[in-house]
Backbone as JSON Lines, residues from 0, in Angstrom:
{"i":0,"aa":"X","n":[0.8,-1.15,-0.1],"ca":[0.07,-0.12,-0.19],"c":[0.78,1.26,-0.12]}
{"i":1,"aa":"X","n":[0.41,2.18,-0.87],"ca":[1.47,3.12,-1.01],"c":[0.98,4.36,0.35]}
{"i":2,"aa":"X","n":[2.01,5.19,0.57],"ca":[1.72,6.29,1.89],"c":[0.72,7.05,1.19]}
{"i":3,"aa":"X","n":[-0.22,7.52,2.06],"ca":[-0.93,8.54,1.98],"c":[-0.65,9.33,2.86]}
{"i":4,"aa":"X","n":[-1.28,11.2,2.24],"ca":[-1.32,12.01,2.81],"c":[-2.4,12.8,2.42]}
{"i":5,"aa":"X","n":[-3.39,12.98,3.79],"ca":[-4.58,13.84,3.57],"c":[-4.41,15.16,3.15]}
{"i":6,"aa":"X","n":[-5.04,15.5,1.9],"ca":[-5.02,16.81,1.39],"c":[-6.22,17.89,1.6]}
{"i":7,"aa":"X","n":[-7.74,17.23,1.78],"ca":[-8.35,17.49,1.64],"c":[-9.8,16.84,1.83]}
{"i":8,"aa":"X","n":[-10.89,17.29,1.49],"ca":[-12.24,16.83,1.95],"c":[-12.99,17.53,0.82]}
{"i":9,"aa":"X","n":[-14.4,16.68,0.53],"ca":[-15.59,17.35,-0.23],"c":[-16.77,16.47,0.44]}
{"i":10,"aa":"X","n":[-18.03,17.06,0.0],"ca":[-18.93,16.67,0.56],"c":[-19.91,15.59,-0.31]}
{"i":11,"aa":"X","n":[-19.62,14.37,0.75],"ca":[-19.92,13.2,-0.15],"c":[-21.63,13.6,-0.97]}
{"i":12,"aa":"X","n":[-21.82,13.31,-1.97],"ca":[-23.52,12.93,-2.61],"c":[-23.57,11.68,-3.26]}
{"i":13,"aa":"X","n":[-22.59,11.15,-3.67],"ca":[-23.01,10.05,-4.36],"c":[-21.86,8.76,-3.99]}
{"i":14,"aa":"X","n":[-22.07,7.8,-3.0],"ca":[-21.23,6.63,-2.72],"c":[-21.45,5.26,-2.74]}
{"i":15,"aa":"X","n":[-22.09,4.86,-4.05],"ca":[-22.08,3.58,-4.07],"c":[-21.4,2.64,-3.94]}
{"i":16,"aa":"X","n":[-22.46,1.16,-3.86],"ca":[-21.73,0.47,-2.46],"c":[-20.71,-0.22,-3.85]}
{"i":17,"aa":"X","n":[-19.09,-0.53,-2.79],"ca":[-18.3,-1.0,-3.81],"c":[-17.6,0.24,-4.56]}
{"i":18,"aa":"X","n":[-18.23,1.35,-4.17],"ca":[-17.29,2.37,-4.52],"c":[-15.62,2.58,-5.2]}
{"i":19,"aa":"X","n":[-15.19,3.19,-6.38],"ca":[-14.12,3.17,-6.35],"c":[-13.35,3.92,-5.28]}
{"i":20,"aa":"X","n":[-12.64,3.56,-4.41],"ca":[-11.72,4.72,-3.65],"c":[-10.62,5.02,-3.93]}
{"i":21,"aa":"X","n":[-9.71,4.85,-5.09],"ca":[-8.68,5.43,-5.6],"c":[-8.85,5.55,-6.94]}
{"i":22,"aa":"X","n":[-8.37,6.83,-7.65],"ca":[-8.54,7.02,-8.81],"c":[-7.68,8.14,-9.19]}
{"i":23,"aa":"X","n":[-7.08,8.11,-10.33],"ca":[-6.27,8.95,-11.12],"c":[-7.02,10.39,-11.9]}
{"i":24,"aa":"X","n":[-6.61,11.66,-11.33],"ca":[-7.35,12.7,-11.44],"c":[-7.34,13.0,-12.72]}
{"i":25,"aa":"X","n":[-7.96,13.65,-13.28],"ca":[-7.99,14.18,-14.55],"c":[-8.49,15.5,-14.47]}
{"i":26,"aa":"X","n":[-7.92,16.66,-14.45],"ca":[-8.16,17.98,-14.4],"c":[-9.19,18.56,-15.62]}
{"i":27,"aa":"X","n":[-10.25,18.84,-15.33],"ca":[-10.82,19.4,-16.58],"c":[-11.43,21.09,-16.75]}
{"i":28,"aa":"X","n":[-10.86,21.39,-17.39],"ca":[-11.29,23.04,-17.47],"c":[-11.96,23.56,-18.42]}
{"i":29,"aa":"X","n":[-12.48,22.53,-19.53],"ca":[-13.09,23.0,-20.42],"c":[-13.52,21.79,-21.24]}
{"i":30,"aa":"X","n":[-14.42,22.0,-22.47],"ca":[-14.83,21.08,-23.41],"c":[-13.27,20.31,-23.81]}
{"i":31,"aa":"X","n":[-12.35,21.34,-24.44],"ca":[-11.15,20.77,-24.88],"c":[-10.32,19.68,-24.23]}
{"i":32,"aa":"X","n":[-10.39,20.15,-22.43],"ca":[-9.93,18.78,-21.91],"c":[-10.7,17.46,-21.94]}
{"i":33,"aa":"X","n":[-11.83,17.59,-21.66],"ca":[-12.84,16.4,-21.93],"c":[-12.94,15.58,-23.45]}
{"i":34,"aa":"X","n":[-12.78,16.49,-24.3],"ca":[-12.69,15.86,-25.35],"c":[-10.94,15.05,-25.63]}
{"i":35,"aa":"X","n":[-10.23,15.43,-25.05],"ca":[-8.9,15.05,-24.67],"c":[-8.82,13.42,-24.3]}
{"i":36,"aa":"X","n":[-9.8,13.37,-23.2],"ca":[-9.98,11.86,-22.31],"c":[-10.9,11.12,-23.34]}
{"i":37,"aa":"X","n":[-11.62,11.43,-24.34],"ca":[-12.19,10.76,-25.11],"c":[-11.49,9.61,-25.75]}
{"i":38,"aa":"X","n":[-11.9,7.82,-25.55],"ca":[-11.23,6.74,-26.1],"c":[-9.49,6.21,-24.98]}
{"i":39,"aa":"X","n":[-10.02,7.46,-24.04],"ca":[-8.6,6.61,-22.93],"c":[-9.12,5.59,-22.09]}
{"i":40,"aa":"X","n":[-7.77,4.66,-22.24],"ca":[-8.2,3.1,-21.99],"c":[-7.95,2.94,-19.83]}
{"i":41,"aa":"X","n":[-8.02,4.43,-19.56],"ca":[-7.71,4.07,-18.29],"c":[-8.98,5.49,-17.41]}
{"i":42,"aa":"X","n":[-10.14,5.47,-18.42],"ca":[-11.24,6.17,-17.71],"c":[-11.86,5.56,-16.84]}
{"i":43,"aa":"X","n":[-11.81,4.38,-16.57],"ca":[-12.45,3.63,-15.55],"c":[-11.93,4.03,-14.6]}
{"i":44,"aa":"X","n":[-11.03,4.44,-14.28],"ca":[-9.84,4.48,-13.06],"c":[-9.95,5.83,-12.72]}
{"i":45,"aa":"X","n":[-10.64,7.19,-13.24],"ca":[-10.31,8.27,-13.43],"c":[-11.23,8.85,-12.86]}
{"i":46,"aa":"X","n":[-10.61,10.03,-12.04],"ca":[-11.52,10.62,-10.98],"c":[-11.38,12.25,-11.65]}
{"i":47,"aa":"X","n":[-12.8,12.9,-12.32],"ca":[-12.58,13.87,-12.52],"c":[-12.65,15.37,-11.64]}
{"i":48,"aa":"X","n":[-11.57,15.97,-11.93],"ca":[-11.64,16.82,-11.03],"c":[-12.29,18.31,-11.55]}
{"i":49,"aa":"X","n":[-13.42,18.59,-11.47],"ca":[-13.89,19.91,-12.18],"c":[-14.55,21.24,-11.31]}
{"i":50,"aa":"X","n":[-14.5,22.23,-12.21],"ca":[-15.31,23.47,-11.35],"c":[-16.73,23.45,-12.16]}
{"i":51,"aa":"X","n":[-17.53,24.28,-10.98],"ca":[-18.65,23.97,-11.57],"c":[-19.3,24.68,-12.96]}
{"i":52,"aa":"X","n":[-18.57,25.45,-13.47],"ca":[-19.13,26.18,-15.04],"c":[-18.47,25.05,-15.81]}
{"i":53,"aa":"X","n":[-17.52,24.2,-15.57],"ca":[-17.11,23.13,-16.15],"c":[-18.2,21.83,-16.57]}
{"i":54,"aa":"X","n":[-19.17,21.87,-15.58],"ca":[-19.81,20.68,-15.47],"c":[-20.54,20.04,-16.55]}
{"i":55,"aa":"X","n":[-20.92,20.49,-17.29],"ca":[-21.8,20.21,-18.5],"c":[-20.67,19.85,-19.59]}
{"i":56,"aa":"X","n":[-19.74,19.94,-19.7],"ca":[-18.49,19.68,-20.62],"c":[-18.3,18.33,-20.27]}
{"i":57,"aa":"X","n":[-18.33,17.78,-18.99],"ca":[-18.3,16.55,-18.79],"c":[-18.97,15.34,-19.49]}
{"i":58,"aa":"X","n":[-20.37,15.89,-19.82],"ca":[-21.27,14.76,-20.2],"c":[-20.54,13.64,-20.8]}
{"i":59,"aa":"X","n":[-19.83,13.92,-21.93],"ca":[-19.41,12.48,-23.26],"c":[-18.88,11.6,-22.22]}
{"i":60,"aa":"X","n":[-18.24,12.16,-21.53],"ca":[-17.22,11.03,-20.75],"c":[-18.04,10.11,-18.92]}
{"i":61,"aa":"X","n":[-19.13,11.01,-18.58],"ca":[-19.65,10.51,-17.54],"c":[-19.8,9.31,-17.68]}
{"i":62,"aa":"X","n":[-20.4,8.33,-17.94],"ca":[-21.01,6.69,-18.55],"c":[-19.22,6.07,-18.03]}
{"i":63,"aa":"X","n":[-18.04,6.38,-18.01],"ca":[-16.75,5.75,-18.31],"c":[-15.62,5.76,-16.79]}
{"i":64,"aa":"X","n":[-16.37,7.21,-16.86],"ca":[-15.26,7.28,-15.39],"c":[-15.51,6.75,-13.78]}
{"i":65,"aa":"X","n":[-14.71,6.95,-13.38],"ca":[-14.81,6.15,-11.91],"c":[-15.38,6.91,-11.15]}
{"i":66,"aa":"X","n":[-15.27,8.45,-11.25],"ca":[-16.26,9.68,-10.17],"c":[-15.77,10.95,-10.49]}
{"i":67,"aa":"X","n":[-16.26,11.58,-9.69],"ca":[-16.34,13.02,-9.98],"c":[-16.09,13.63,-8.34]}
{"i":68,"aa":"X","n":[-15.42,14.74,-9.0],"ca":[-14.55,15.47,-7.48],"c":[-14.79,16.66,-8.1]}
{"i":69,"aa":"X","n":[-16.09,17.45,-7.37],"ca":[-16.16,18.88,-8.03],"c":[-15.9,20.06,-7.34]}
{"i":70,"aa":"X","n":[-15.69,21.16,-6.98],"ca":[-15.28,22.19,-6.05],"c":[-16.41,22.9,-6.08]}
{"i":71,"aa":"X","n":[-17.18,22.88,-6.53],"ca":[-18.59,23.62,-6.2],"c":[-19.69,22.73,-6.11]}
{"i":72,"aa":"X","n":[-20.86,23.72,-6.02],"ca":[-22.18,22.78,-5.66],"c":[-22.33,22.1,-4.63]}
{"i":73,"aa":"X","n":[-23.65,21.01,-4.82],"ca":[-24.37,20.49,-3.82],"c":[-24.86,19.15,-4.22]}
{"i":74,"aa":"X","n":[-25.93,18.4,-3.17],"ca":[-26.39,17.32,-3.59],"c":[-27.55,17.8,-5.05]}
{"i":75,"aa":"X","n":[-28.18,18.93,-4.81],"ca":[-28.86,19.34,-5.98],"c":[-28.35,19.62,-7.5]}
{"i":76,"aa":"X","n":[-27.26,20.01,-7.58],"ca":[-26.74,20.18,-8.59],"c":[-26.62,19.29,-9.56]}
{"i":77,"aa":"X","n":[-26.31,19.83,-11.01],"ca":[-26.99,18.53,-12.27],"c":[-25.78,17.36,-11.97]}
{"i":78,"aa":"X","n":[-24.55,17.84,-11.93],"ca":[-23.47,16.67,-11.71],"c":[-23.71,15.78,-10.9]}
{"i":79,"aa":"X","n":[-24.56,16.16,-9.58],"ca":[-24.66,15.35,-8.42],"c":[-25.86,14.54,-9.13]}
{"i":80,"aa":"X","n":[-26.8,15.18,-9.58],"ca":[-27.87,14.16,-9.56],"c":[-27.49,12.94,-10.81]}
{"i":81,"aa":"X","n":[-26.83,13.64,-11.85],"ca":[-26.74,12.77,-12.87],"c":[-25.55,11.67,-12.34]}
{"i":82,"aa":"X","n":[-24.69,12.34,-11.3],"ca":[-23.59,10.98,-10.8],"c":[-24.69,10.01,-9.99]}
{"i":83,"aa":"X","n":[-25.6,10.32,-9.21],"ca":[-26.33,9.45,-8.75],"c":[-26.97,8.57,-9.62]}
{"i":84,"aa":"X","n":[-27.69,9.04,-10.46],"ca":[-28.05,8.27,-11.65],"c":[-27.49,7.08,-11.86]}
{"i":85,"aa":"X","n":[-25.81,7.55,-12.12],"ca":[-25.28,6.83,-13.12],"c":[-24.81,5.88,-12.38]}
{"i":86,"aa":"X","n":[-24.73,5.97,-10.82],"ca":[-23.65,5.38,-10.02],"c":[-22.49,5.43,-9.62]}
{"i":87,"aa":"X","n":[-22.39,6.79,-9.77],"ca":[-20.82,7.3,-9.58],"c":[-20.35,8.02,-8.54]}
{"i":88,"aa":"X","n":[-19.3,7.53,-8.24],"ca":[-19.12,8.37,-6.62],"c":[-18.63,9.63,-7.14]}
{"i":89,"aa":"X","n":[-19.26,10.83,-6.35],"ca":[-19.48,12.1,-6.21],"c":[-19.14,12.7,-5.16]}
{"i":90,"aa":"X","n":[-17.92,13.83,-5.01],"ca":[-17.74,14.73,-4.06],"c":[-18.44,16.11,-4.65]}
{"i":91,"aa":"X","n":[-18.74,16.7,-3.67],"ca":[-18.9,18.36,-4.17],"c":[-18.03,18.93,-3.06]}
{"i":92,"aa":"X","n":[-17.97,20.07,-3.56],"ca":[-17.47,21.22,-2.66],"c":[-15.96,20.79,-2.17]}
{"i":93,"aa":"X","n":[-15.45,20.1,-2.73],"ca":[-14.09,19.76,-2.56],"c":[-13.0,20.96,-2.37]}
{"i":94,"aa":"X","n":[-12.42,20.72,-1.41],"ca":[-11.12,21.79,-1.31],"c":[-10.38,21.02,-0.89]}
{"i":95,"aa":"X","n":[-8.85,20.82,-1.57],"ca":[-7.52,20.15,-1.53],"c":[-6.3,21.18,-1.48]}
{"i":96,"aa":"X","n":[-5.54,21.07,-0.57],"ca":[-4.25,21.72,-0.53],"c":[-3.92,21.02,-1.96]}
{"i":97,"aa":"X","n":[-2.86,22.19,-2.62],"ca":[-2.28,21.66,-3.93],"c":[-3.02,21.43,-4.73]}
{"i":98,"aa":"X","n":[-4.04,22.45,-5.08],"ca":[-4.79,21.9,-5.86],"c":[-4.61,21.86,-7.39]}
{"i":99,"aa":"X","n":[-3.49,22.98,-7.67],"ca":[-2.61,23.02,-9.26],"c":[-1.9,21.78,-9.33]}
{"i":100,"aa":"X","n":[-1.56,21.11,-8.02],"ca":[-0.41,19.99,-8.97],"c":[-1.35,18.71,-8.85]}
{"i":101,"aa":"X","n":[-2.44,18.7,-8.73],"ca":[-3.03,16.94,-8.76],"c":[-3.54,16.7,-9.67]}
{"i":102,"aa":"X","n":[-3.44,17.1,-11.31],"ca":[-3.99,16.52,-12.22],"c":[-2.56,15.52,-12.77]}
{"i":103,"aa":"X","n":[-3.13,14.05,-12.64],"ca":[-2.8,13.09,-12.69],"c":[-2.24,12.44,-11.61]}
{"i":104,"aa":"X","n":[-2.23,13.05,-10.15],"ca":[-2.18,12.46,-9.13],"c":[-2.94,10.84,-8.73]}
{"i":105,"aa":"X","n":[-2.77,10.25,-8.04],"ca":[-3.68,8.9,-7.61],"c":[-3.96,9.85,-6.35]}
{"i":106,"aa":"X","n":[-5.43,9.98,-6.06],"ca":[-6.18,10.03,-4.95],"c":[-6.98,8.67,-4.45]}
{"i":107,"aa":"X","n":[-7.05,8.92,-3.0],"ca":[-8.18,7.74,-2.17],"c":[-9.24,9.05,-1.98]}
{"i":108,"aa":"X","n":[-10.43,8.14,-1.57],"ca":[-11.6,9.09,-1.27],"c":[-12.17,7.98,-0.24]}
{"i":109,"aa":"X","n":[-12.52,8.59,0.86],"ca":[-13.19,7.68,1.97],"c":[-14.77,8.04,2.03]}
{"i":110,"aa":"X","n":[-15.32,7.11,2.7],"ca":[-16.58,7.15,2.75],"c":[-17.09,8.52,3.51]}
{"i":111,"aa":"X","n":[-15.88,9.29,4.22],"ca":[-16.52,10.41,4.77],"c":[-16.29,11.75,3.73]}
{"i":112,"aa":"X","n":[-15.57,11.47,2.86],"ca":[-15.25,12.56,1.74],"c":[-13.93,12.84,2.27]}
{"i":113,"aa":"X","n":[-13.17,12.59,3.09],"ca":[-11.68,12.98,2.91],"c":[-11.07,12.23,1.95]}
{"i":114,"aa":"X","n":[-10.11,13.26,1.09],"ca":[-9.25,13.32,-0.03],"c":[-7.96,12.67,0.35]}
{"i":115,"aa":"X","n":[-7.29,11.81,-0.07],"ca":[-5.89,11.4,0.5],"c":[-4.89,11.45,-1.04]}
{"i":116,"aa":"X","n":[-3.82,11.57,-1.05],"ca":[-2.9,11.42,-2.53],"c":[-1.64,10.49,-1.82]}
{"i":117,"aa":"X","n":[-1.27,9.7,-2.96],"ca":[-0.55,8.66,-2.53],"c":[0.78,9.6,-2.99]}
{"i":118,"aa":"X","n":[1.67,9.25,-1.9],"ca":[3.14,9.98,-2.27],"c":[3.75,9.3,-2.99]}
């Protein structure tokens, strides 16, 4: 097991049974980033890191990713509702230290919404 360091948390809005607790982050800041994800073999182990203005752009890959970590919103946000419908792990209002450095990092999420980074 790799060493983990807790870096933040989010509000759990969808936590399906057997949820993936580990995923590699793909930071998404617009449609161009989403389109670059299409066809990747590792989407099933990918956590999307998105900000609310970008949320609708992630629709093309939602059925393929392991989870969504969103910096804003709450249980009634569109992405939260879609995540629940798809049975995806979803945390809203995520705050982490070193947010600019998490793209590509492996993160672990627990049932309380704590987020840890593999070191």
